[in-house]
C-alpha positions as CSV (number, residue, x, y, z in Angstrom):
1,M,-31.7,20.8,-43.1
2,P,-29.6,18.1,-44.8
3,R,-26.6,20.5,-45.1
4,F,-27.0,21.1,-41.3
5,L,-27.2,17.6,-40.5
6,S,-24.2,17.0,-42.5
7,A,-22.2,19.8,-40.7
8,L,-23.2,18.3,-37.4
9,L,-22.1,14.9,-38.3
10,L,-18.8,16.4,-39.4
11,L,-18.3,18.3,-36.3
12,C,-19.1,14.9,-34.0
13,L,-16.6,12.9,-36.1
14,T,-14.0,15.5,-35.4
15,A,-14.4,15.7,-32.1
16,N,-14.5,11.8,-31.7
17,A,-11.4,11.9,-33.5
18,H,-9.6,14.1,-31.3
19,A,-11.0,12.6,-28.3
20,D,-10.0,8.9,-29.5
21,S,-6.6,10.0,-30.8
22,Y,-3.6,7.5,-30.3
23,I,-1.7,9.6,-28.0
24,T,-5.0,10.1,-25.8
25,R,-5.9,6.4,-25.7
26,L,-2.1,5.8,-24.7
27,L,-1.2,8.4,-22.2
28,N,-4.3,10.2,-20.9
29,K,-4.5,8.9,-17.2
30,P,-5.4,12.2,-15.3
31,V,-4.7,11.2,-11.7
32,P,-2.2,12.0,-9.1
33,G,1.1,10.4,-10.5
34,G,-0.6,10.3,-13.9
35,V,-0.7,12.2,-17.3
36,A,-3.1,14.4,-18.8
37,V,-3.3,14.7,-22.6
38,L,-5.2,18.0,-23.6
39,D,-6.0,19.7,-27.0
40,L,-4.3,22.9,-27.9
41,G,-5.6,23.3,-31.3
42,S,-4.3,23.2,-34.6
43,G,-2.3,26.5,-35.1
44,N,0.6,26.6,-37.4
45,A,3.4,26.8,-34.7
46,A,3.7,24.9,-31.6
47,P,1.9,26.6,-28.7
48,K,4.1,26.8,-25.4
49,A,2.2,25.4,-22.3
50,F,2.8,25.4,-18.6
51,F,1.4,23.6,-15.8
52,Q,1.9,25.0,-12.2
53,G,4.5,27.3,-13.8
54,K,6.6,24.9,-15.5
55,P,6.9,24.1,-19.1
56,V,5.0,21.0,-20.7
57,M,5.7,18.8,-23.6
58,V,4.0,19.7,-26.7
59,V,3.6,17.4,-29.7
60,K,1.8,17.3,-32.8
61,E,-0.4,14.5,-33.8
62,Q,-1.7,14.9,-37.3
63,T,-3.1,18.5,-37.3
64,Q,-3.6,18.8,-33.7
65,W,-1.2,20.0,-30.9
66,R,-1.2,18.0,-27.6
67,A,0.0,19.1,-24.1
68,I,1.5,15.8,-22.5
69,V,1.4,17.1,-18.7
70,G,2.9,15.2,-15.9
71,L,0.7,15.2,-12.7
72,P,2.6,15.0,-9.2
73,L,1.4,12.4,-6.7
74,S,0.9,15.3,-4.5
75,L,-1.6,16.9,-6.7
76,K,-5.3,17.0,-5.1
77,P,-8.2,15.5,-7.1
78,G,-10.4,18.3,-8.8
79,P,-10.2,21.0,-11.3
80,A,-6.7,22.2,-12.7
81,Q,-5.7,24.1,-15.7
82,V,-2.9,24.2,-18.2
83,T,-2.0,27.9,-19.4
84,S,-1.1,28.2,-23.0
85,D,-0.8,31.0,-25.5
86,A,-3.1,29.0,-27.5
87,G,-5.6,29.5,-24.7
88,N,-5.9,28.0,-21.3
89,V,-7.2,24.4,-21.0
90,N,-9.3,23.3,-17.9
91,F,-9.3,19.7,-17.0
92,T,-10.2,17.3,-13.9
93,V,-7.8,15.6,-11.8
94,G,-9.3,12.1,-10.9
95,N,-8.8,10.1,-7.8
96,K,-6.4,7.1,-7.3
97,K,-5.9,5.0,-4.2
98,Y,-2.4,3.5,-3.9
99,P,-1.4,0.6,-1.9
100,E,1.0,0.3,1.1
101,Q,4.3,-1.6,1.2
102,H,6.1,-2.5,4.4
103,I,10.0,-3.0,3.9
104,T,12.5,-4.1,6.8
105,L,16.0,-2.9,6.3
106,K,19.2,-3.8,8.5
107,N,21.0,-0.7,8.1
108,N,19.0,1.7,10.1
109,R,21.0,4.8,8.6
110,M,19.0,4.1,5.3
111,V,15.6,4.9,7.4
112,N,17.0,7.6,9.7
113,P,20.4,9.0,8.4
114,N,22.9,10.6,10.7
115,P,23.7,14.3,10.4
116,D,26.6,13.8,7.8
117,D,24.3,11.6,5.7
118,L,21.7,14.3,5.8
119,K,24.1,17.0,4.3
120,R,25.0,14.4,1.6
121,I,21.4,13.8,1.0
122,D,20.5,17.5,0.6
123,S,23.5,18.2,-1.8
124,E,22.3,15.3,-4.0
125,L,18.6,16.2,-3.7
126,A,19.7,19.5,-5.1
127,I,21.8,18.2,-8.0
128,Q,18.9,15.5,-8.9
129,T,16.3,18.3,-8.8
130,T,18.0,20.4,-11.5
131,A,18.3,17.5,-13.7
132,Y,14.6,16.7,-13.4
133,R,13.8,20.3,-14.5
134,T,15.9,19.9,-17.7
135,F,13.7,21.1,-20.5
136,T,15.4,20.9,-24.1
137,P,13.5,21.2,-27.3
138,G,12.7,18.6,-29.8
139,T,10.2,15.6,-29.7
140,P,11.1,12.5,-28.1
141,S,11.7,9.7,-30.3
142,N,9.0,7.7,-29.0
143,L,6.1,8.2,-26.3
144,L,5.3,4.5,-26.4
145,L,8.5,3.2,-24.4
146,D,10.3,0.0,-24.3
147,K,10.6,-1.8,-20.9
148,P,14.5,-1.2,-20.0
149,V,14.7,-4.8,-18.9
150,D,12.8,-7.8,-19.7
151,G,11.2,-9.0,-16.5
152,P,8.3,-9.1,-13.9
153,L,7.0,-6.1,-11.8
154,S,8.1,-6.3,-8.1
155,S,6.9,-2.8,-6.8
156,R,4.6,-0.5,-8.7
157,F,4.6,3.2,-8.8
158,G,2.9,5.4,-6.0
159,V,3.2,2.8,-3.2
160,R,3.1,4.6,0.3
161,R,6.3,2.9,1.9
162,F,7.1,2.2,5.5
163,F,10.6,1.4,6.1
164,N,11.1,-0.3,9.6
165,G,7.6,0.8,10.6
166,E,8.4,4.5,9.5
167,E,6.4,6.1,6.4
168,R,8.8,7.7,3.9
169,N,8.3,9.0,0.6
170,P,6.0,7.0,-1.9
171,H,7.5,4.9,-4.4
172,A,8.5,7.1,-7.3
173,G,9.0,4.5,-10.0
174,L,8.7,1.0,-11.0
175,D,10.7,-1.8,-9.8
176,F,11.7,-4.8,-12.0
177,A,12.7,-8.2,-10.5
178,V,15.7,-9.1,-12.5
179,P,19.2,-10.4,-11.6
180,S,22.1,-8.4,-10.8
181,G,24.0,-7.8,-14.0
182,T,21.1,-7.7,-16.2
183,P,21.8,-5.0,-19.1
184,I,19.4,-1.9,-18.7
185,K,18.3,-0.3,-21.9
186,T,17.2,3.3,-22.5
187,P,13.4,3.0,-23.6
188,A,13.9,6.0,-25.8
189,S,16.7,8.1,-27.6
190,G,18.3,10.7,-25.4
191,K,21.3,12.3,-23.6
192,V,22.9,11.6,-20.3
193,I,22.4,14.4,-18.3
194,L,23.5,13.2,-14.9
195,M,25.1,10.1,-13.4
196,G,26.9,9.2,-10.2
197,N,26.5,7.4,-6.8
198,F,23.9,8.5,-4.4
199,F,23.0,7.9,-0.9
200,F,19.6,6.4,-1.5
201,N,19.7,5.7,-5.1
202,G,23.2,4.1,-5.4
203,N,24.7,4.2,-8.9
204,T,22.2,6.4,-10.9
205,V,21.8,7.3,-14.6
206,F,19.5,10.3,-16.0
207,V,18.4,10.5,-19.4
208,D,16.8,13.5,-21.2
209,H,14.5,12.3,-23.9
210,G,13.4,15.9,-24.8
211,Q,10.9,18.5,-23.5
212,G,11.2,17.6,-19.8
213,F,10.8,13.8,-20.3
214,I,13.3,12.2,-18.1
215,S,14.4,8.7,-17.2
216,M,16.2,7.8,-14.2
217,F,17.8,4.4,-13.4
218,C,19.1,3.7,-10.0
219,H,20.7,0.8,-7.7
220,L,22.9,-0.1,-10.7
221,S,25.9,-2.3,-10.1
222,R,27.7,-0.4,-12.8
223,I,27.2,2.4,-15.2
224,D,28.2,1.9,-18.9
225,V,27.7,5.3,-20.3
226,K,29.4,8.8,-20.0
227,L,28.0,12.2,-19.0
228,G,26.8,14.0,-22.0
229,Q,26.8,10.8,-24.2
230,I,23.9,10.7,-26.8
231,V,22.2,7.3,-26.4
232,P,20.2,5.9,-29.2
233,R,16.9,3.8,-27.9
234,G,18.0,0.7,-26.7
235,T,21.3,1.5,-25.7
236,V,22.7,-0.3,-22.5
237,V,23.2,2.4,-19.9
238,G,24.2,0.0,-17.0
239,R,23.8,-3.1,-15.2
240,V,21.2,-4.1,-12.5
241,G,22.3,-4.1,-9.0
242,Q,21.5,-3.4,-5.5
243,S,23.4,-0.1,-4.6
244,G,21.9,2.4,-2.3
245,R,18.9,1.8,-0.4
246,A,17.9,-1.6,-1.8
247,T,17.1,-4.8,0.0
248,G,18.3,-7.0,-3.3
249,P,19.0,-6.8,-6.8
250,H,16.3,-5.1,-9.0
251,M,15.8,-2.4,-11.5
252,H,14.2,0.9,-10.5
253,W,13.0,3.1,-13.1
254,N,11.7,6.6,-12.8
255,I,9.7,8.9,-15.5
256,S,9.6,12.6,-15.0
257,L,7.5,15.0,-16.9
258,N,7.7,18.8,-16.3
259,D,9.4,17.9,-13.2
260,A,6.6,15.5,-11.9
261,R,7.4,11.9,-11.3
262,V,4.7,10.0,-13.0
263,D,3.9,6.0,-13.4
264,P,6.3,4.7,-15.9
265,A,3.6,1.9,-16.5
266,I,1.4,4.6,-18.5
267,F,4.1,4.4,-21.1
268,I,4.6,0.7,-21.5
269,N,0.8,0.2,-21.7
270,A,0.7,-1.5,-18.1
271,F,-1.2,1.1,-16.1
272,Q,-3.6,-0.1,-13.4
273,P,-6.4,2.3,-12.7
């Protein structure tokens, strides 16, 4: 009996250690627009894992492999599954209600673009979608991210947005209220995989941190990096501005995981349930 109790205690401690891991405590927010951290076992080789047919990040924490899964805002609460060559993992997506934001724009083309604008928007969307779907090997330099700028949040992720009374896509990132010209620093090491001036986003930079973990910065007043440049953590990628669809200077930051835009606040310990 003592041997049985000892084994049971060891099993409980091991289970608690897995459930209470640092990465799980930091990132596991399994709601639409959030992140699910799932245990993939302790095999010798890194397992491959997929969610909705797209590869997901897999990292090793001590002896355990963990899938870091981005959950799209469009995902319905309820049962979900990650497929893996280490065995499929079921989990539950919780519910989260996001607030509304009403914005007035003087330039109505930024609400209802004309036909030429729509052609440009569609072309730019295809380019950006390809960038978001980048999946390169290698573990990101850090998962607890630095804030790209030092300033207060002015608009949170997931807010339902109404421009001139018309509903458009939810807010897919975080906005920081900082002055024009403020340096924007990459929150983790990476590679510049896309940059340019886009209709809605204005001057924009995409940084690939590895394994489908992408930062996007937009509305910049200027870009300070080059396409293909390797950027160590803390590198200035550009300066805050108000290019594109913006009512004033601010820094907009997206995080994408397995081609799902997720709440960057999760990675800077500022998530609000």
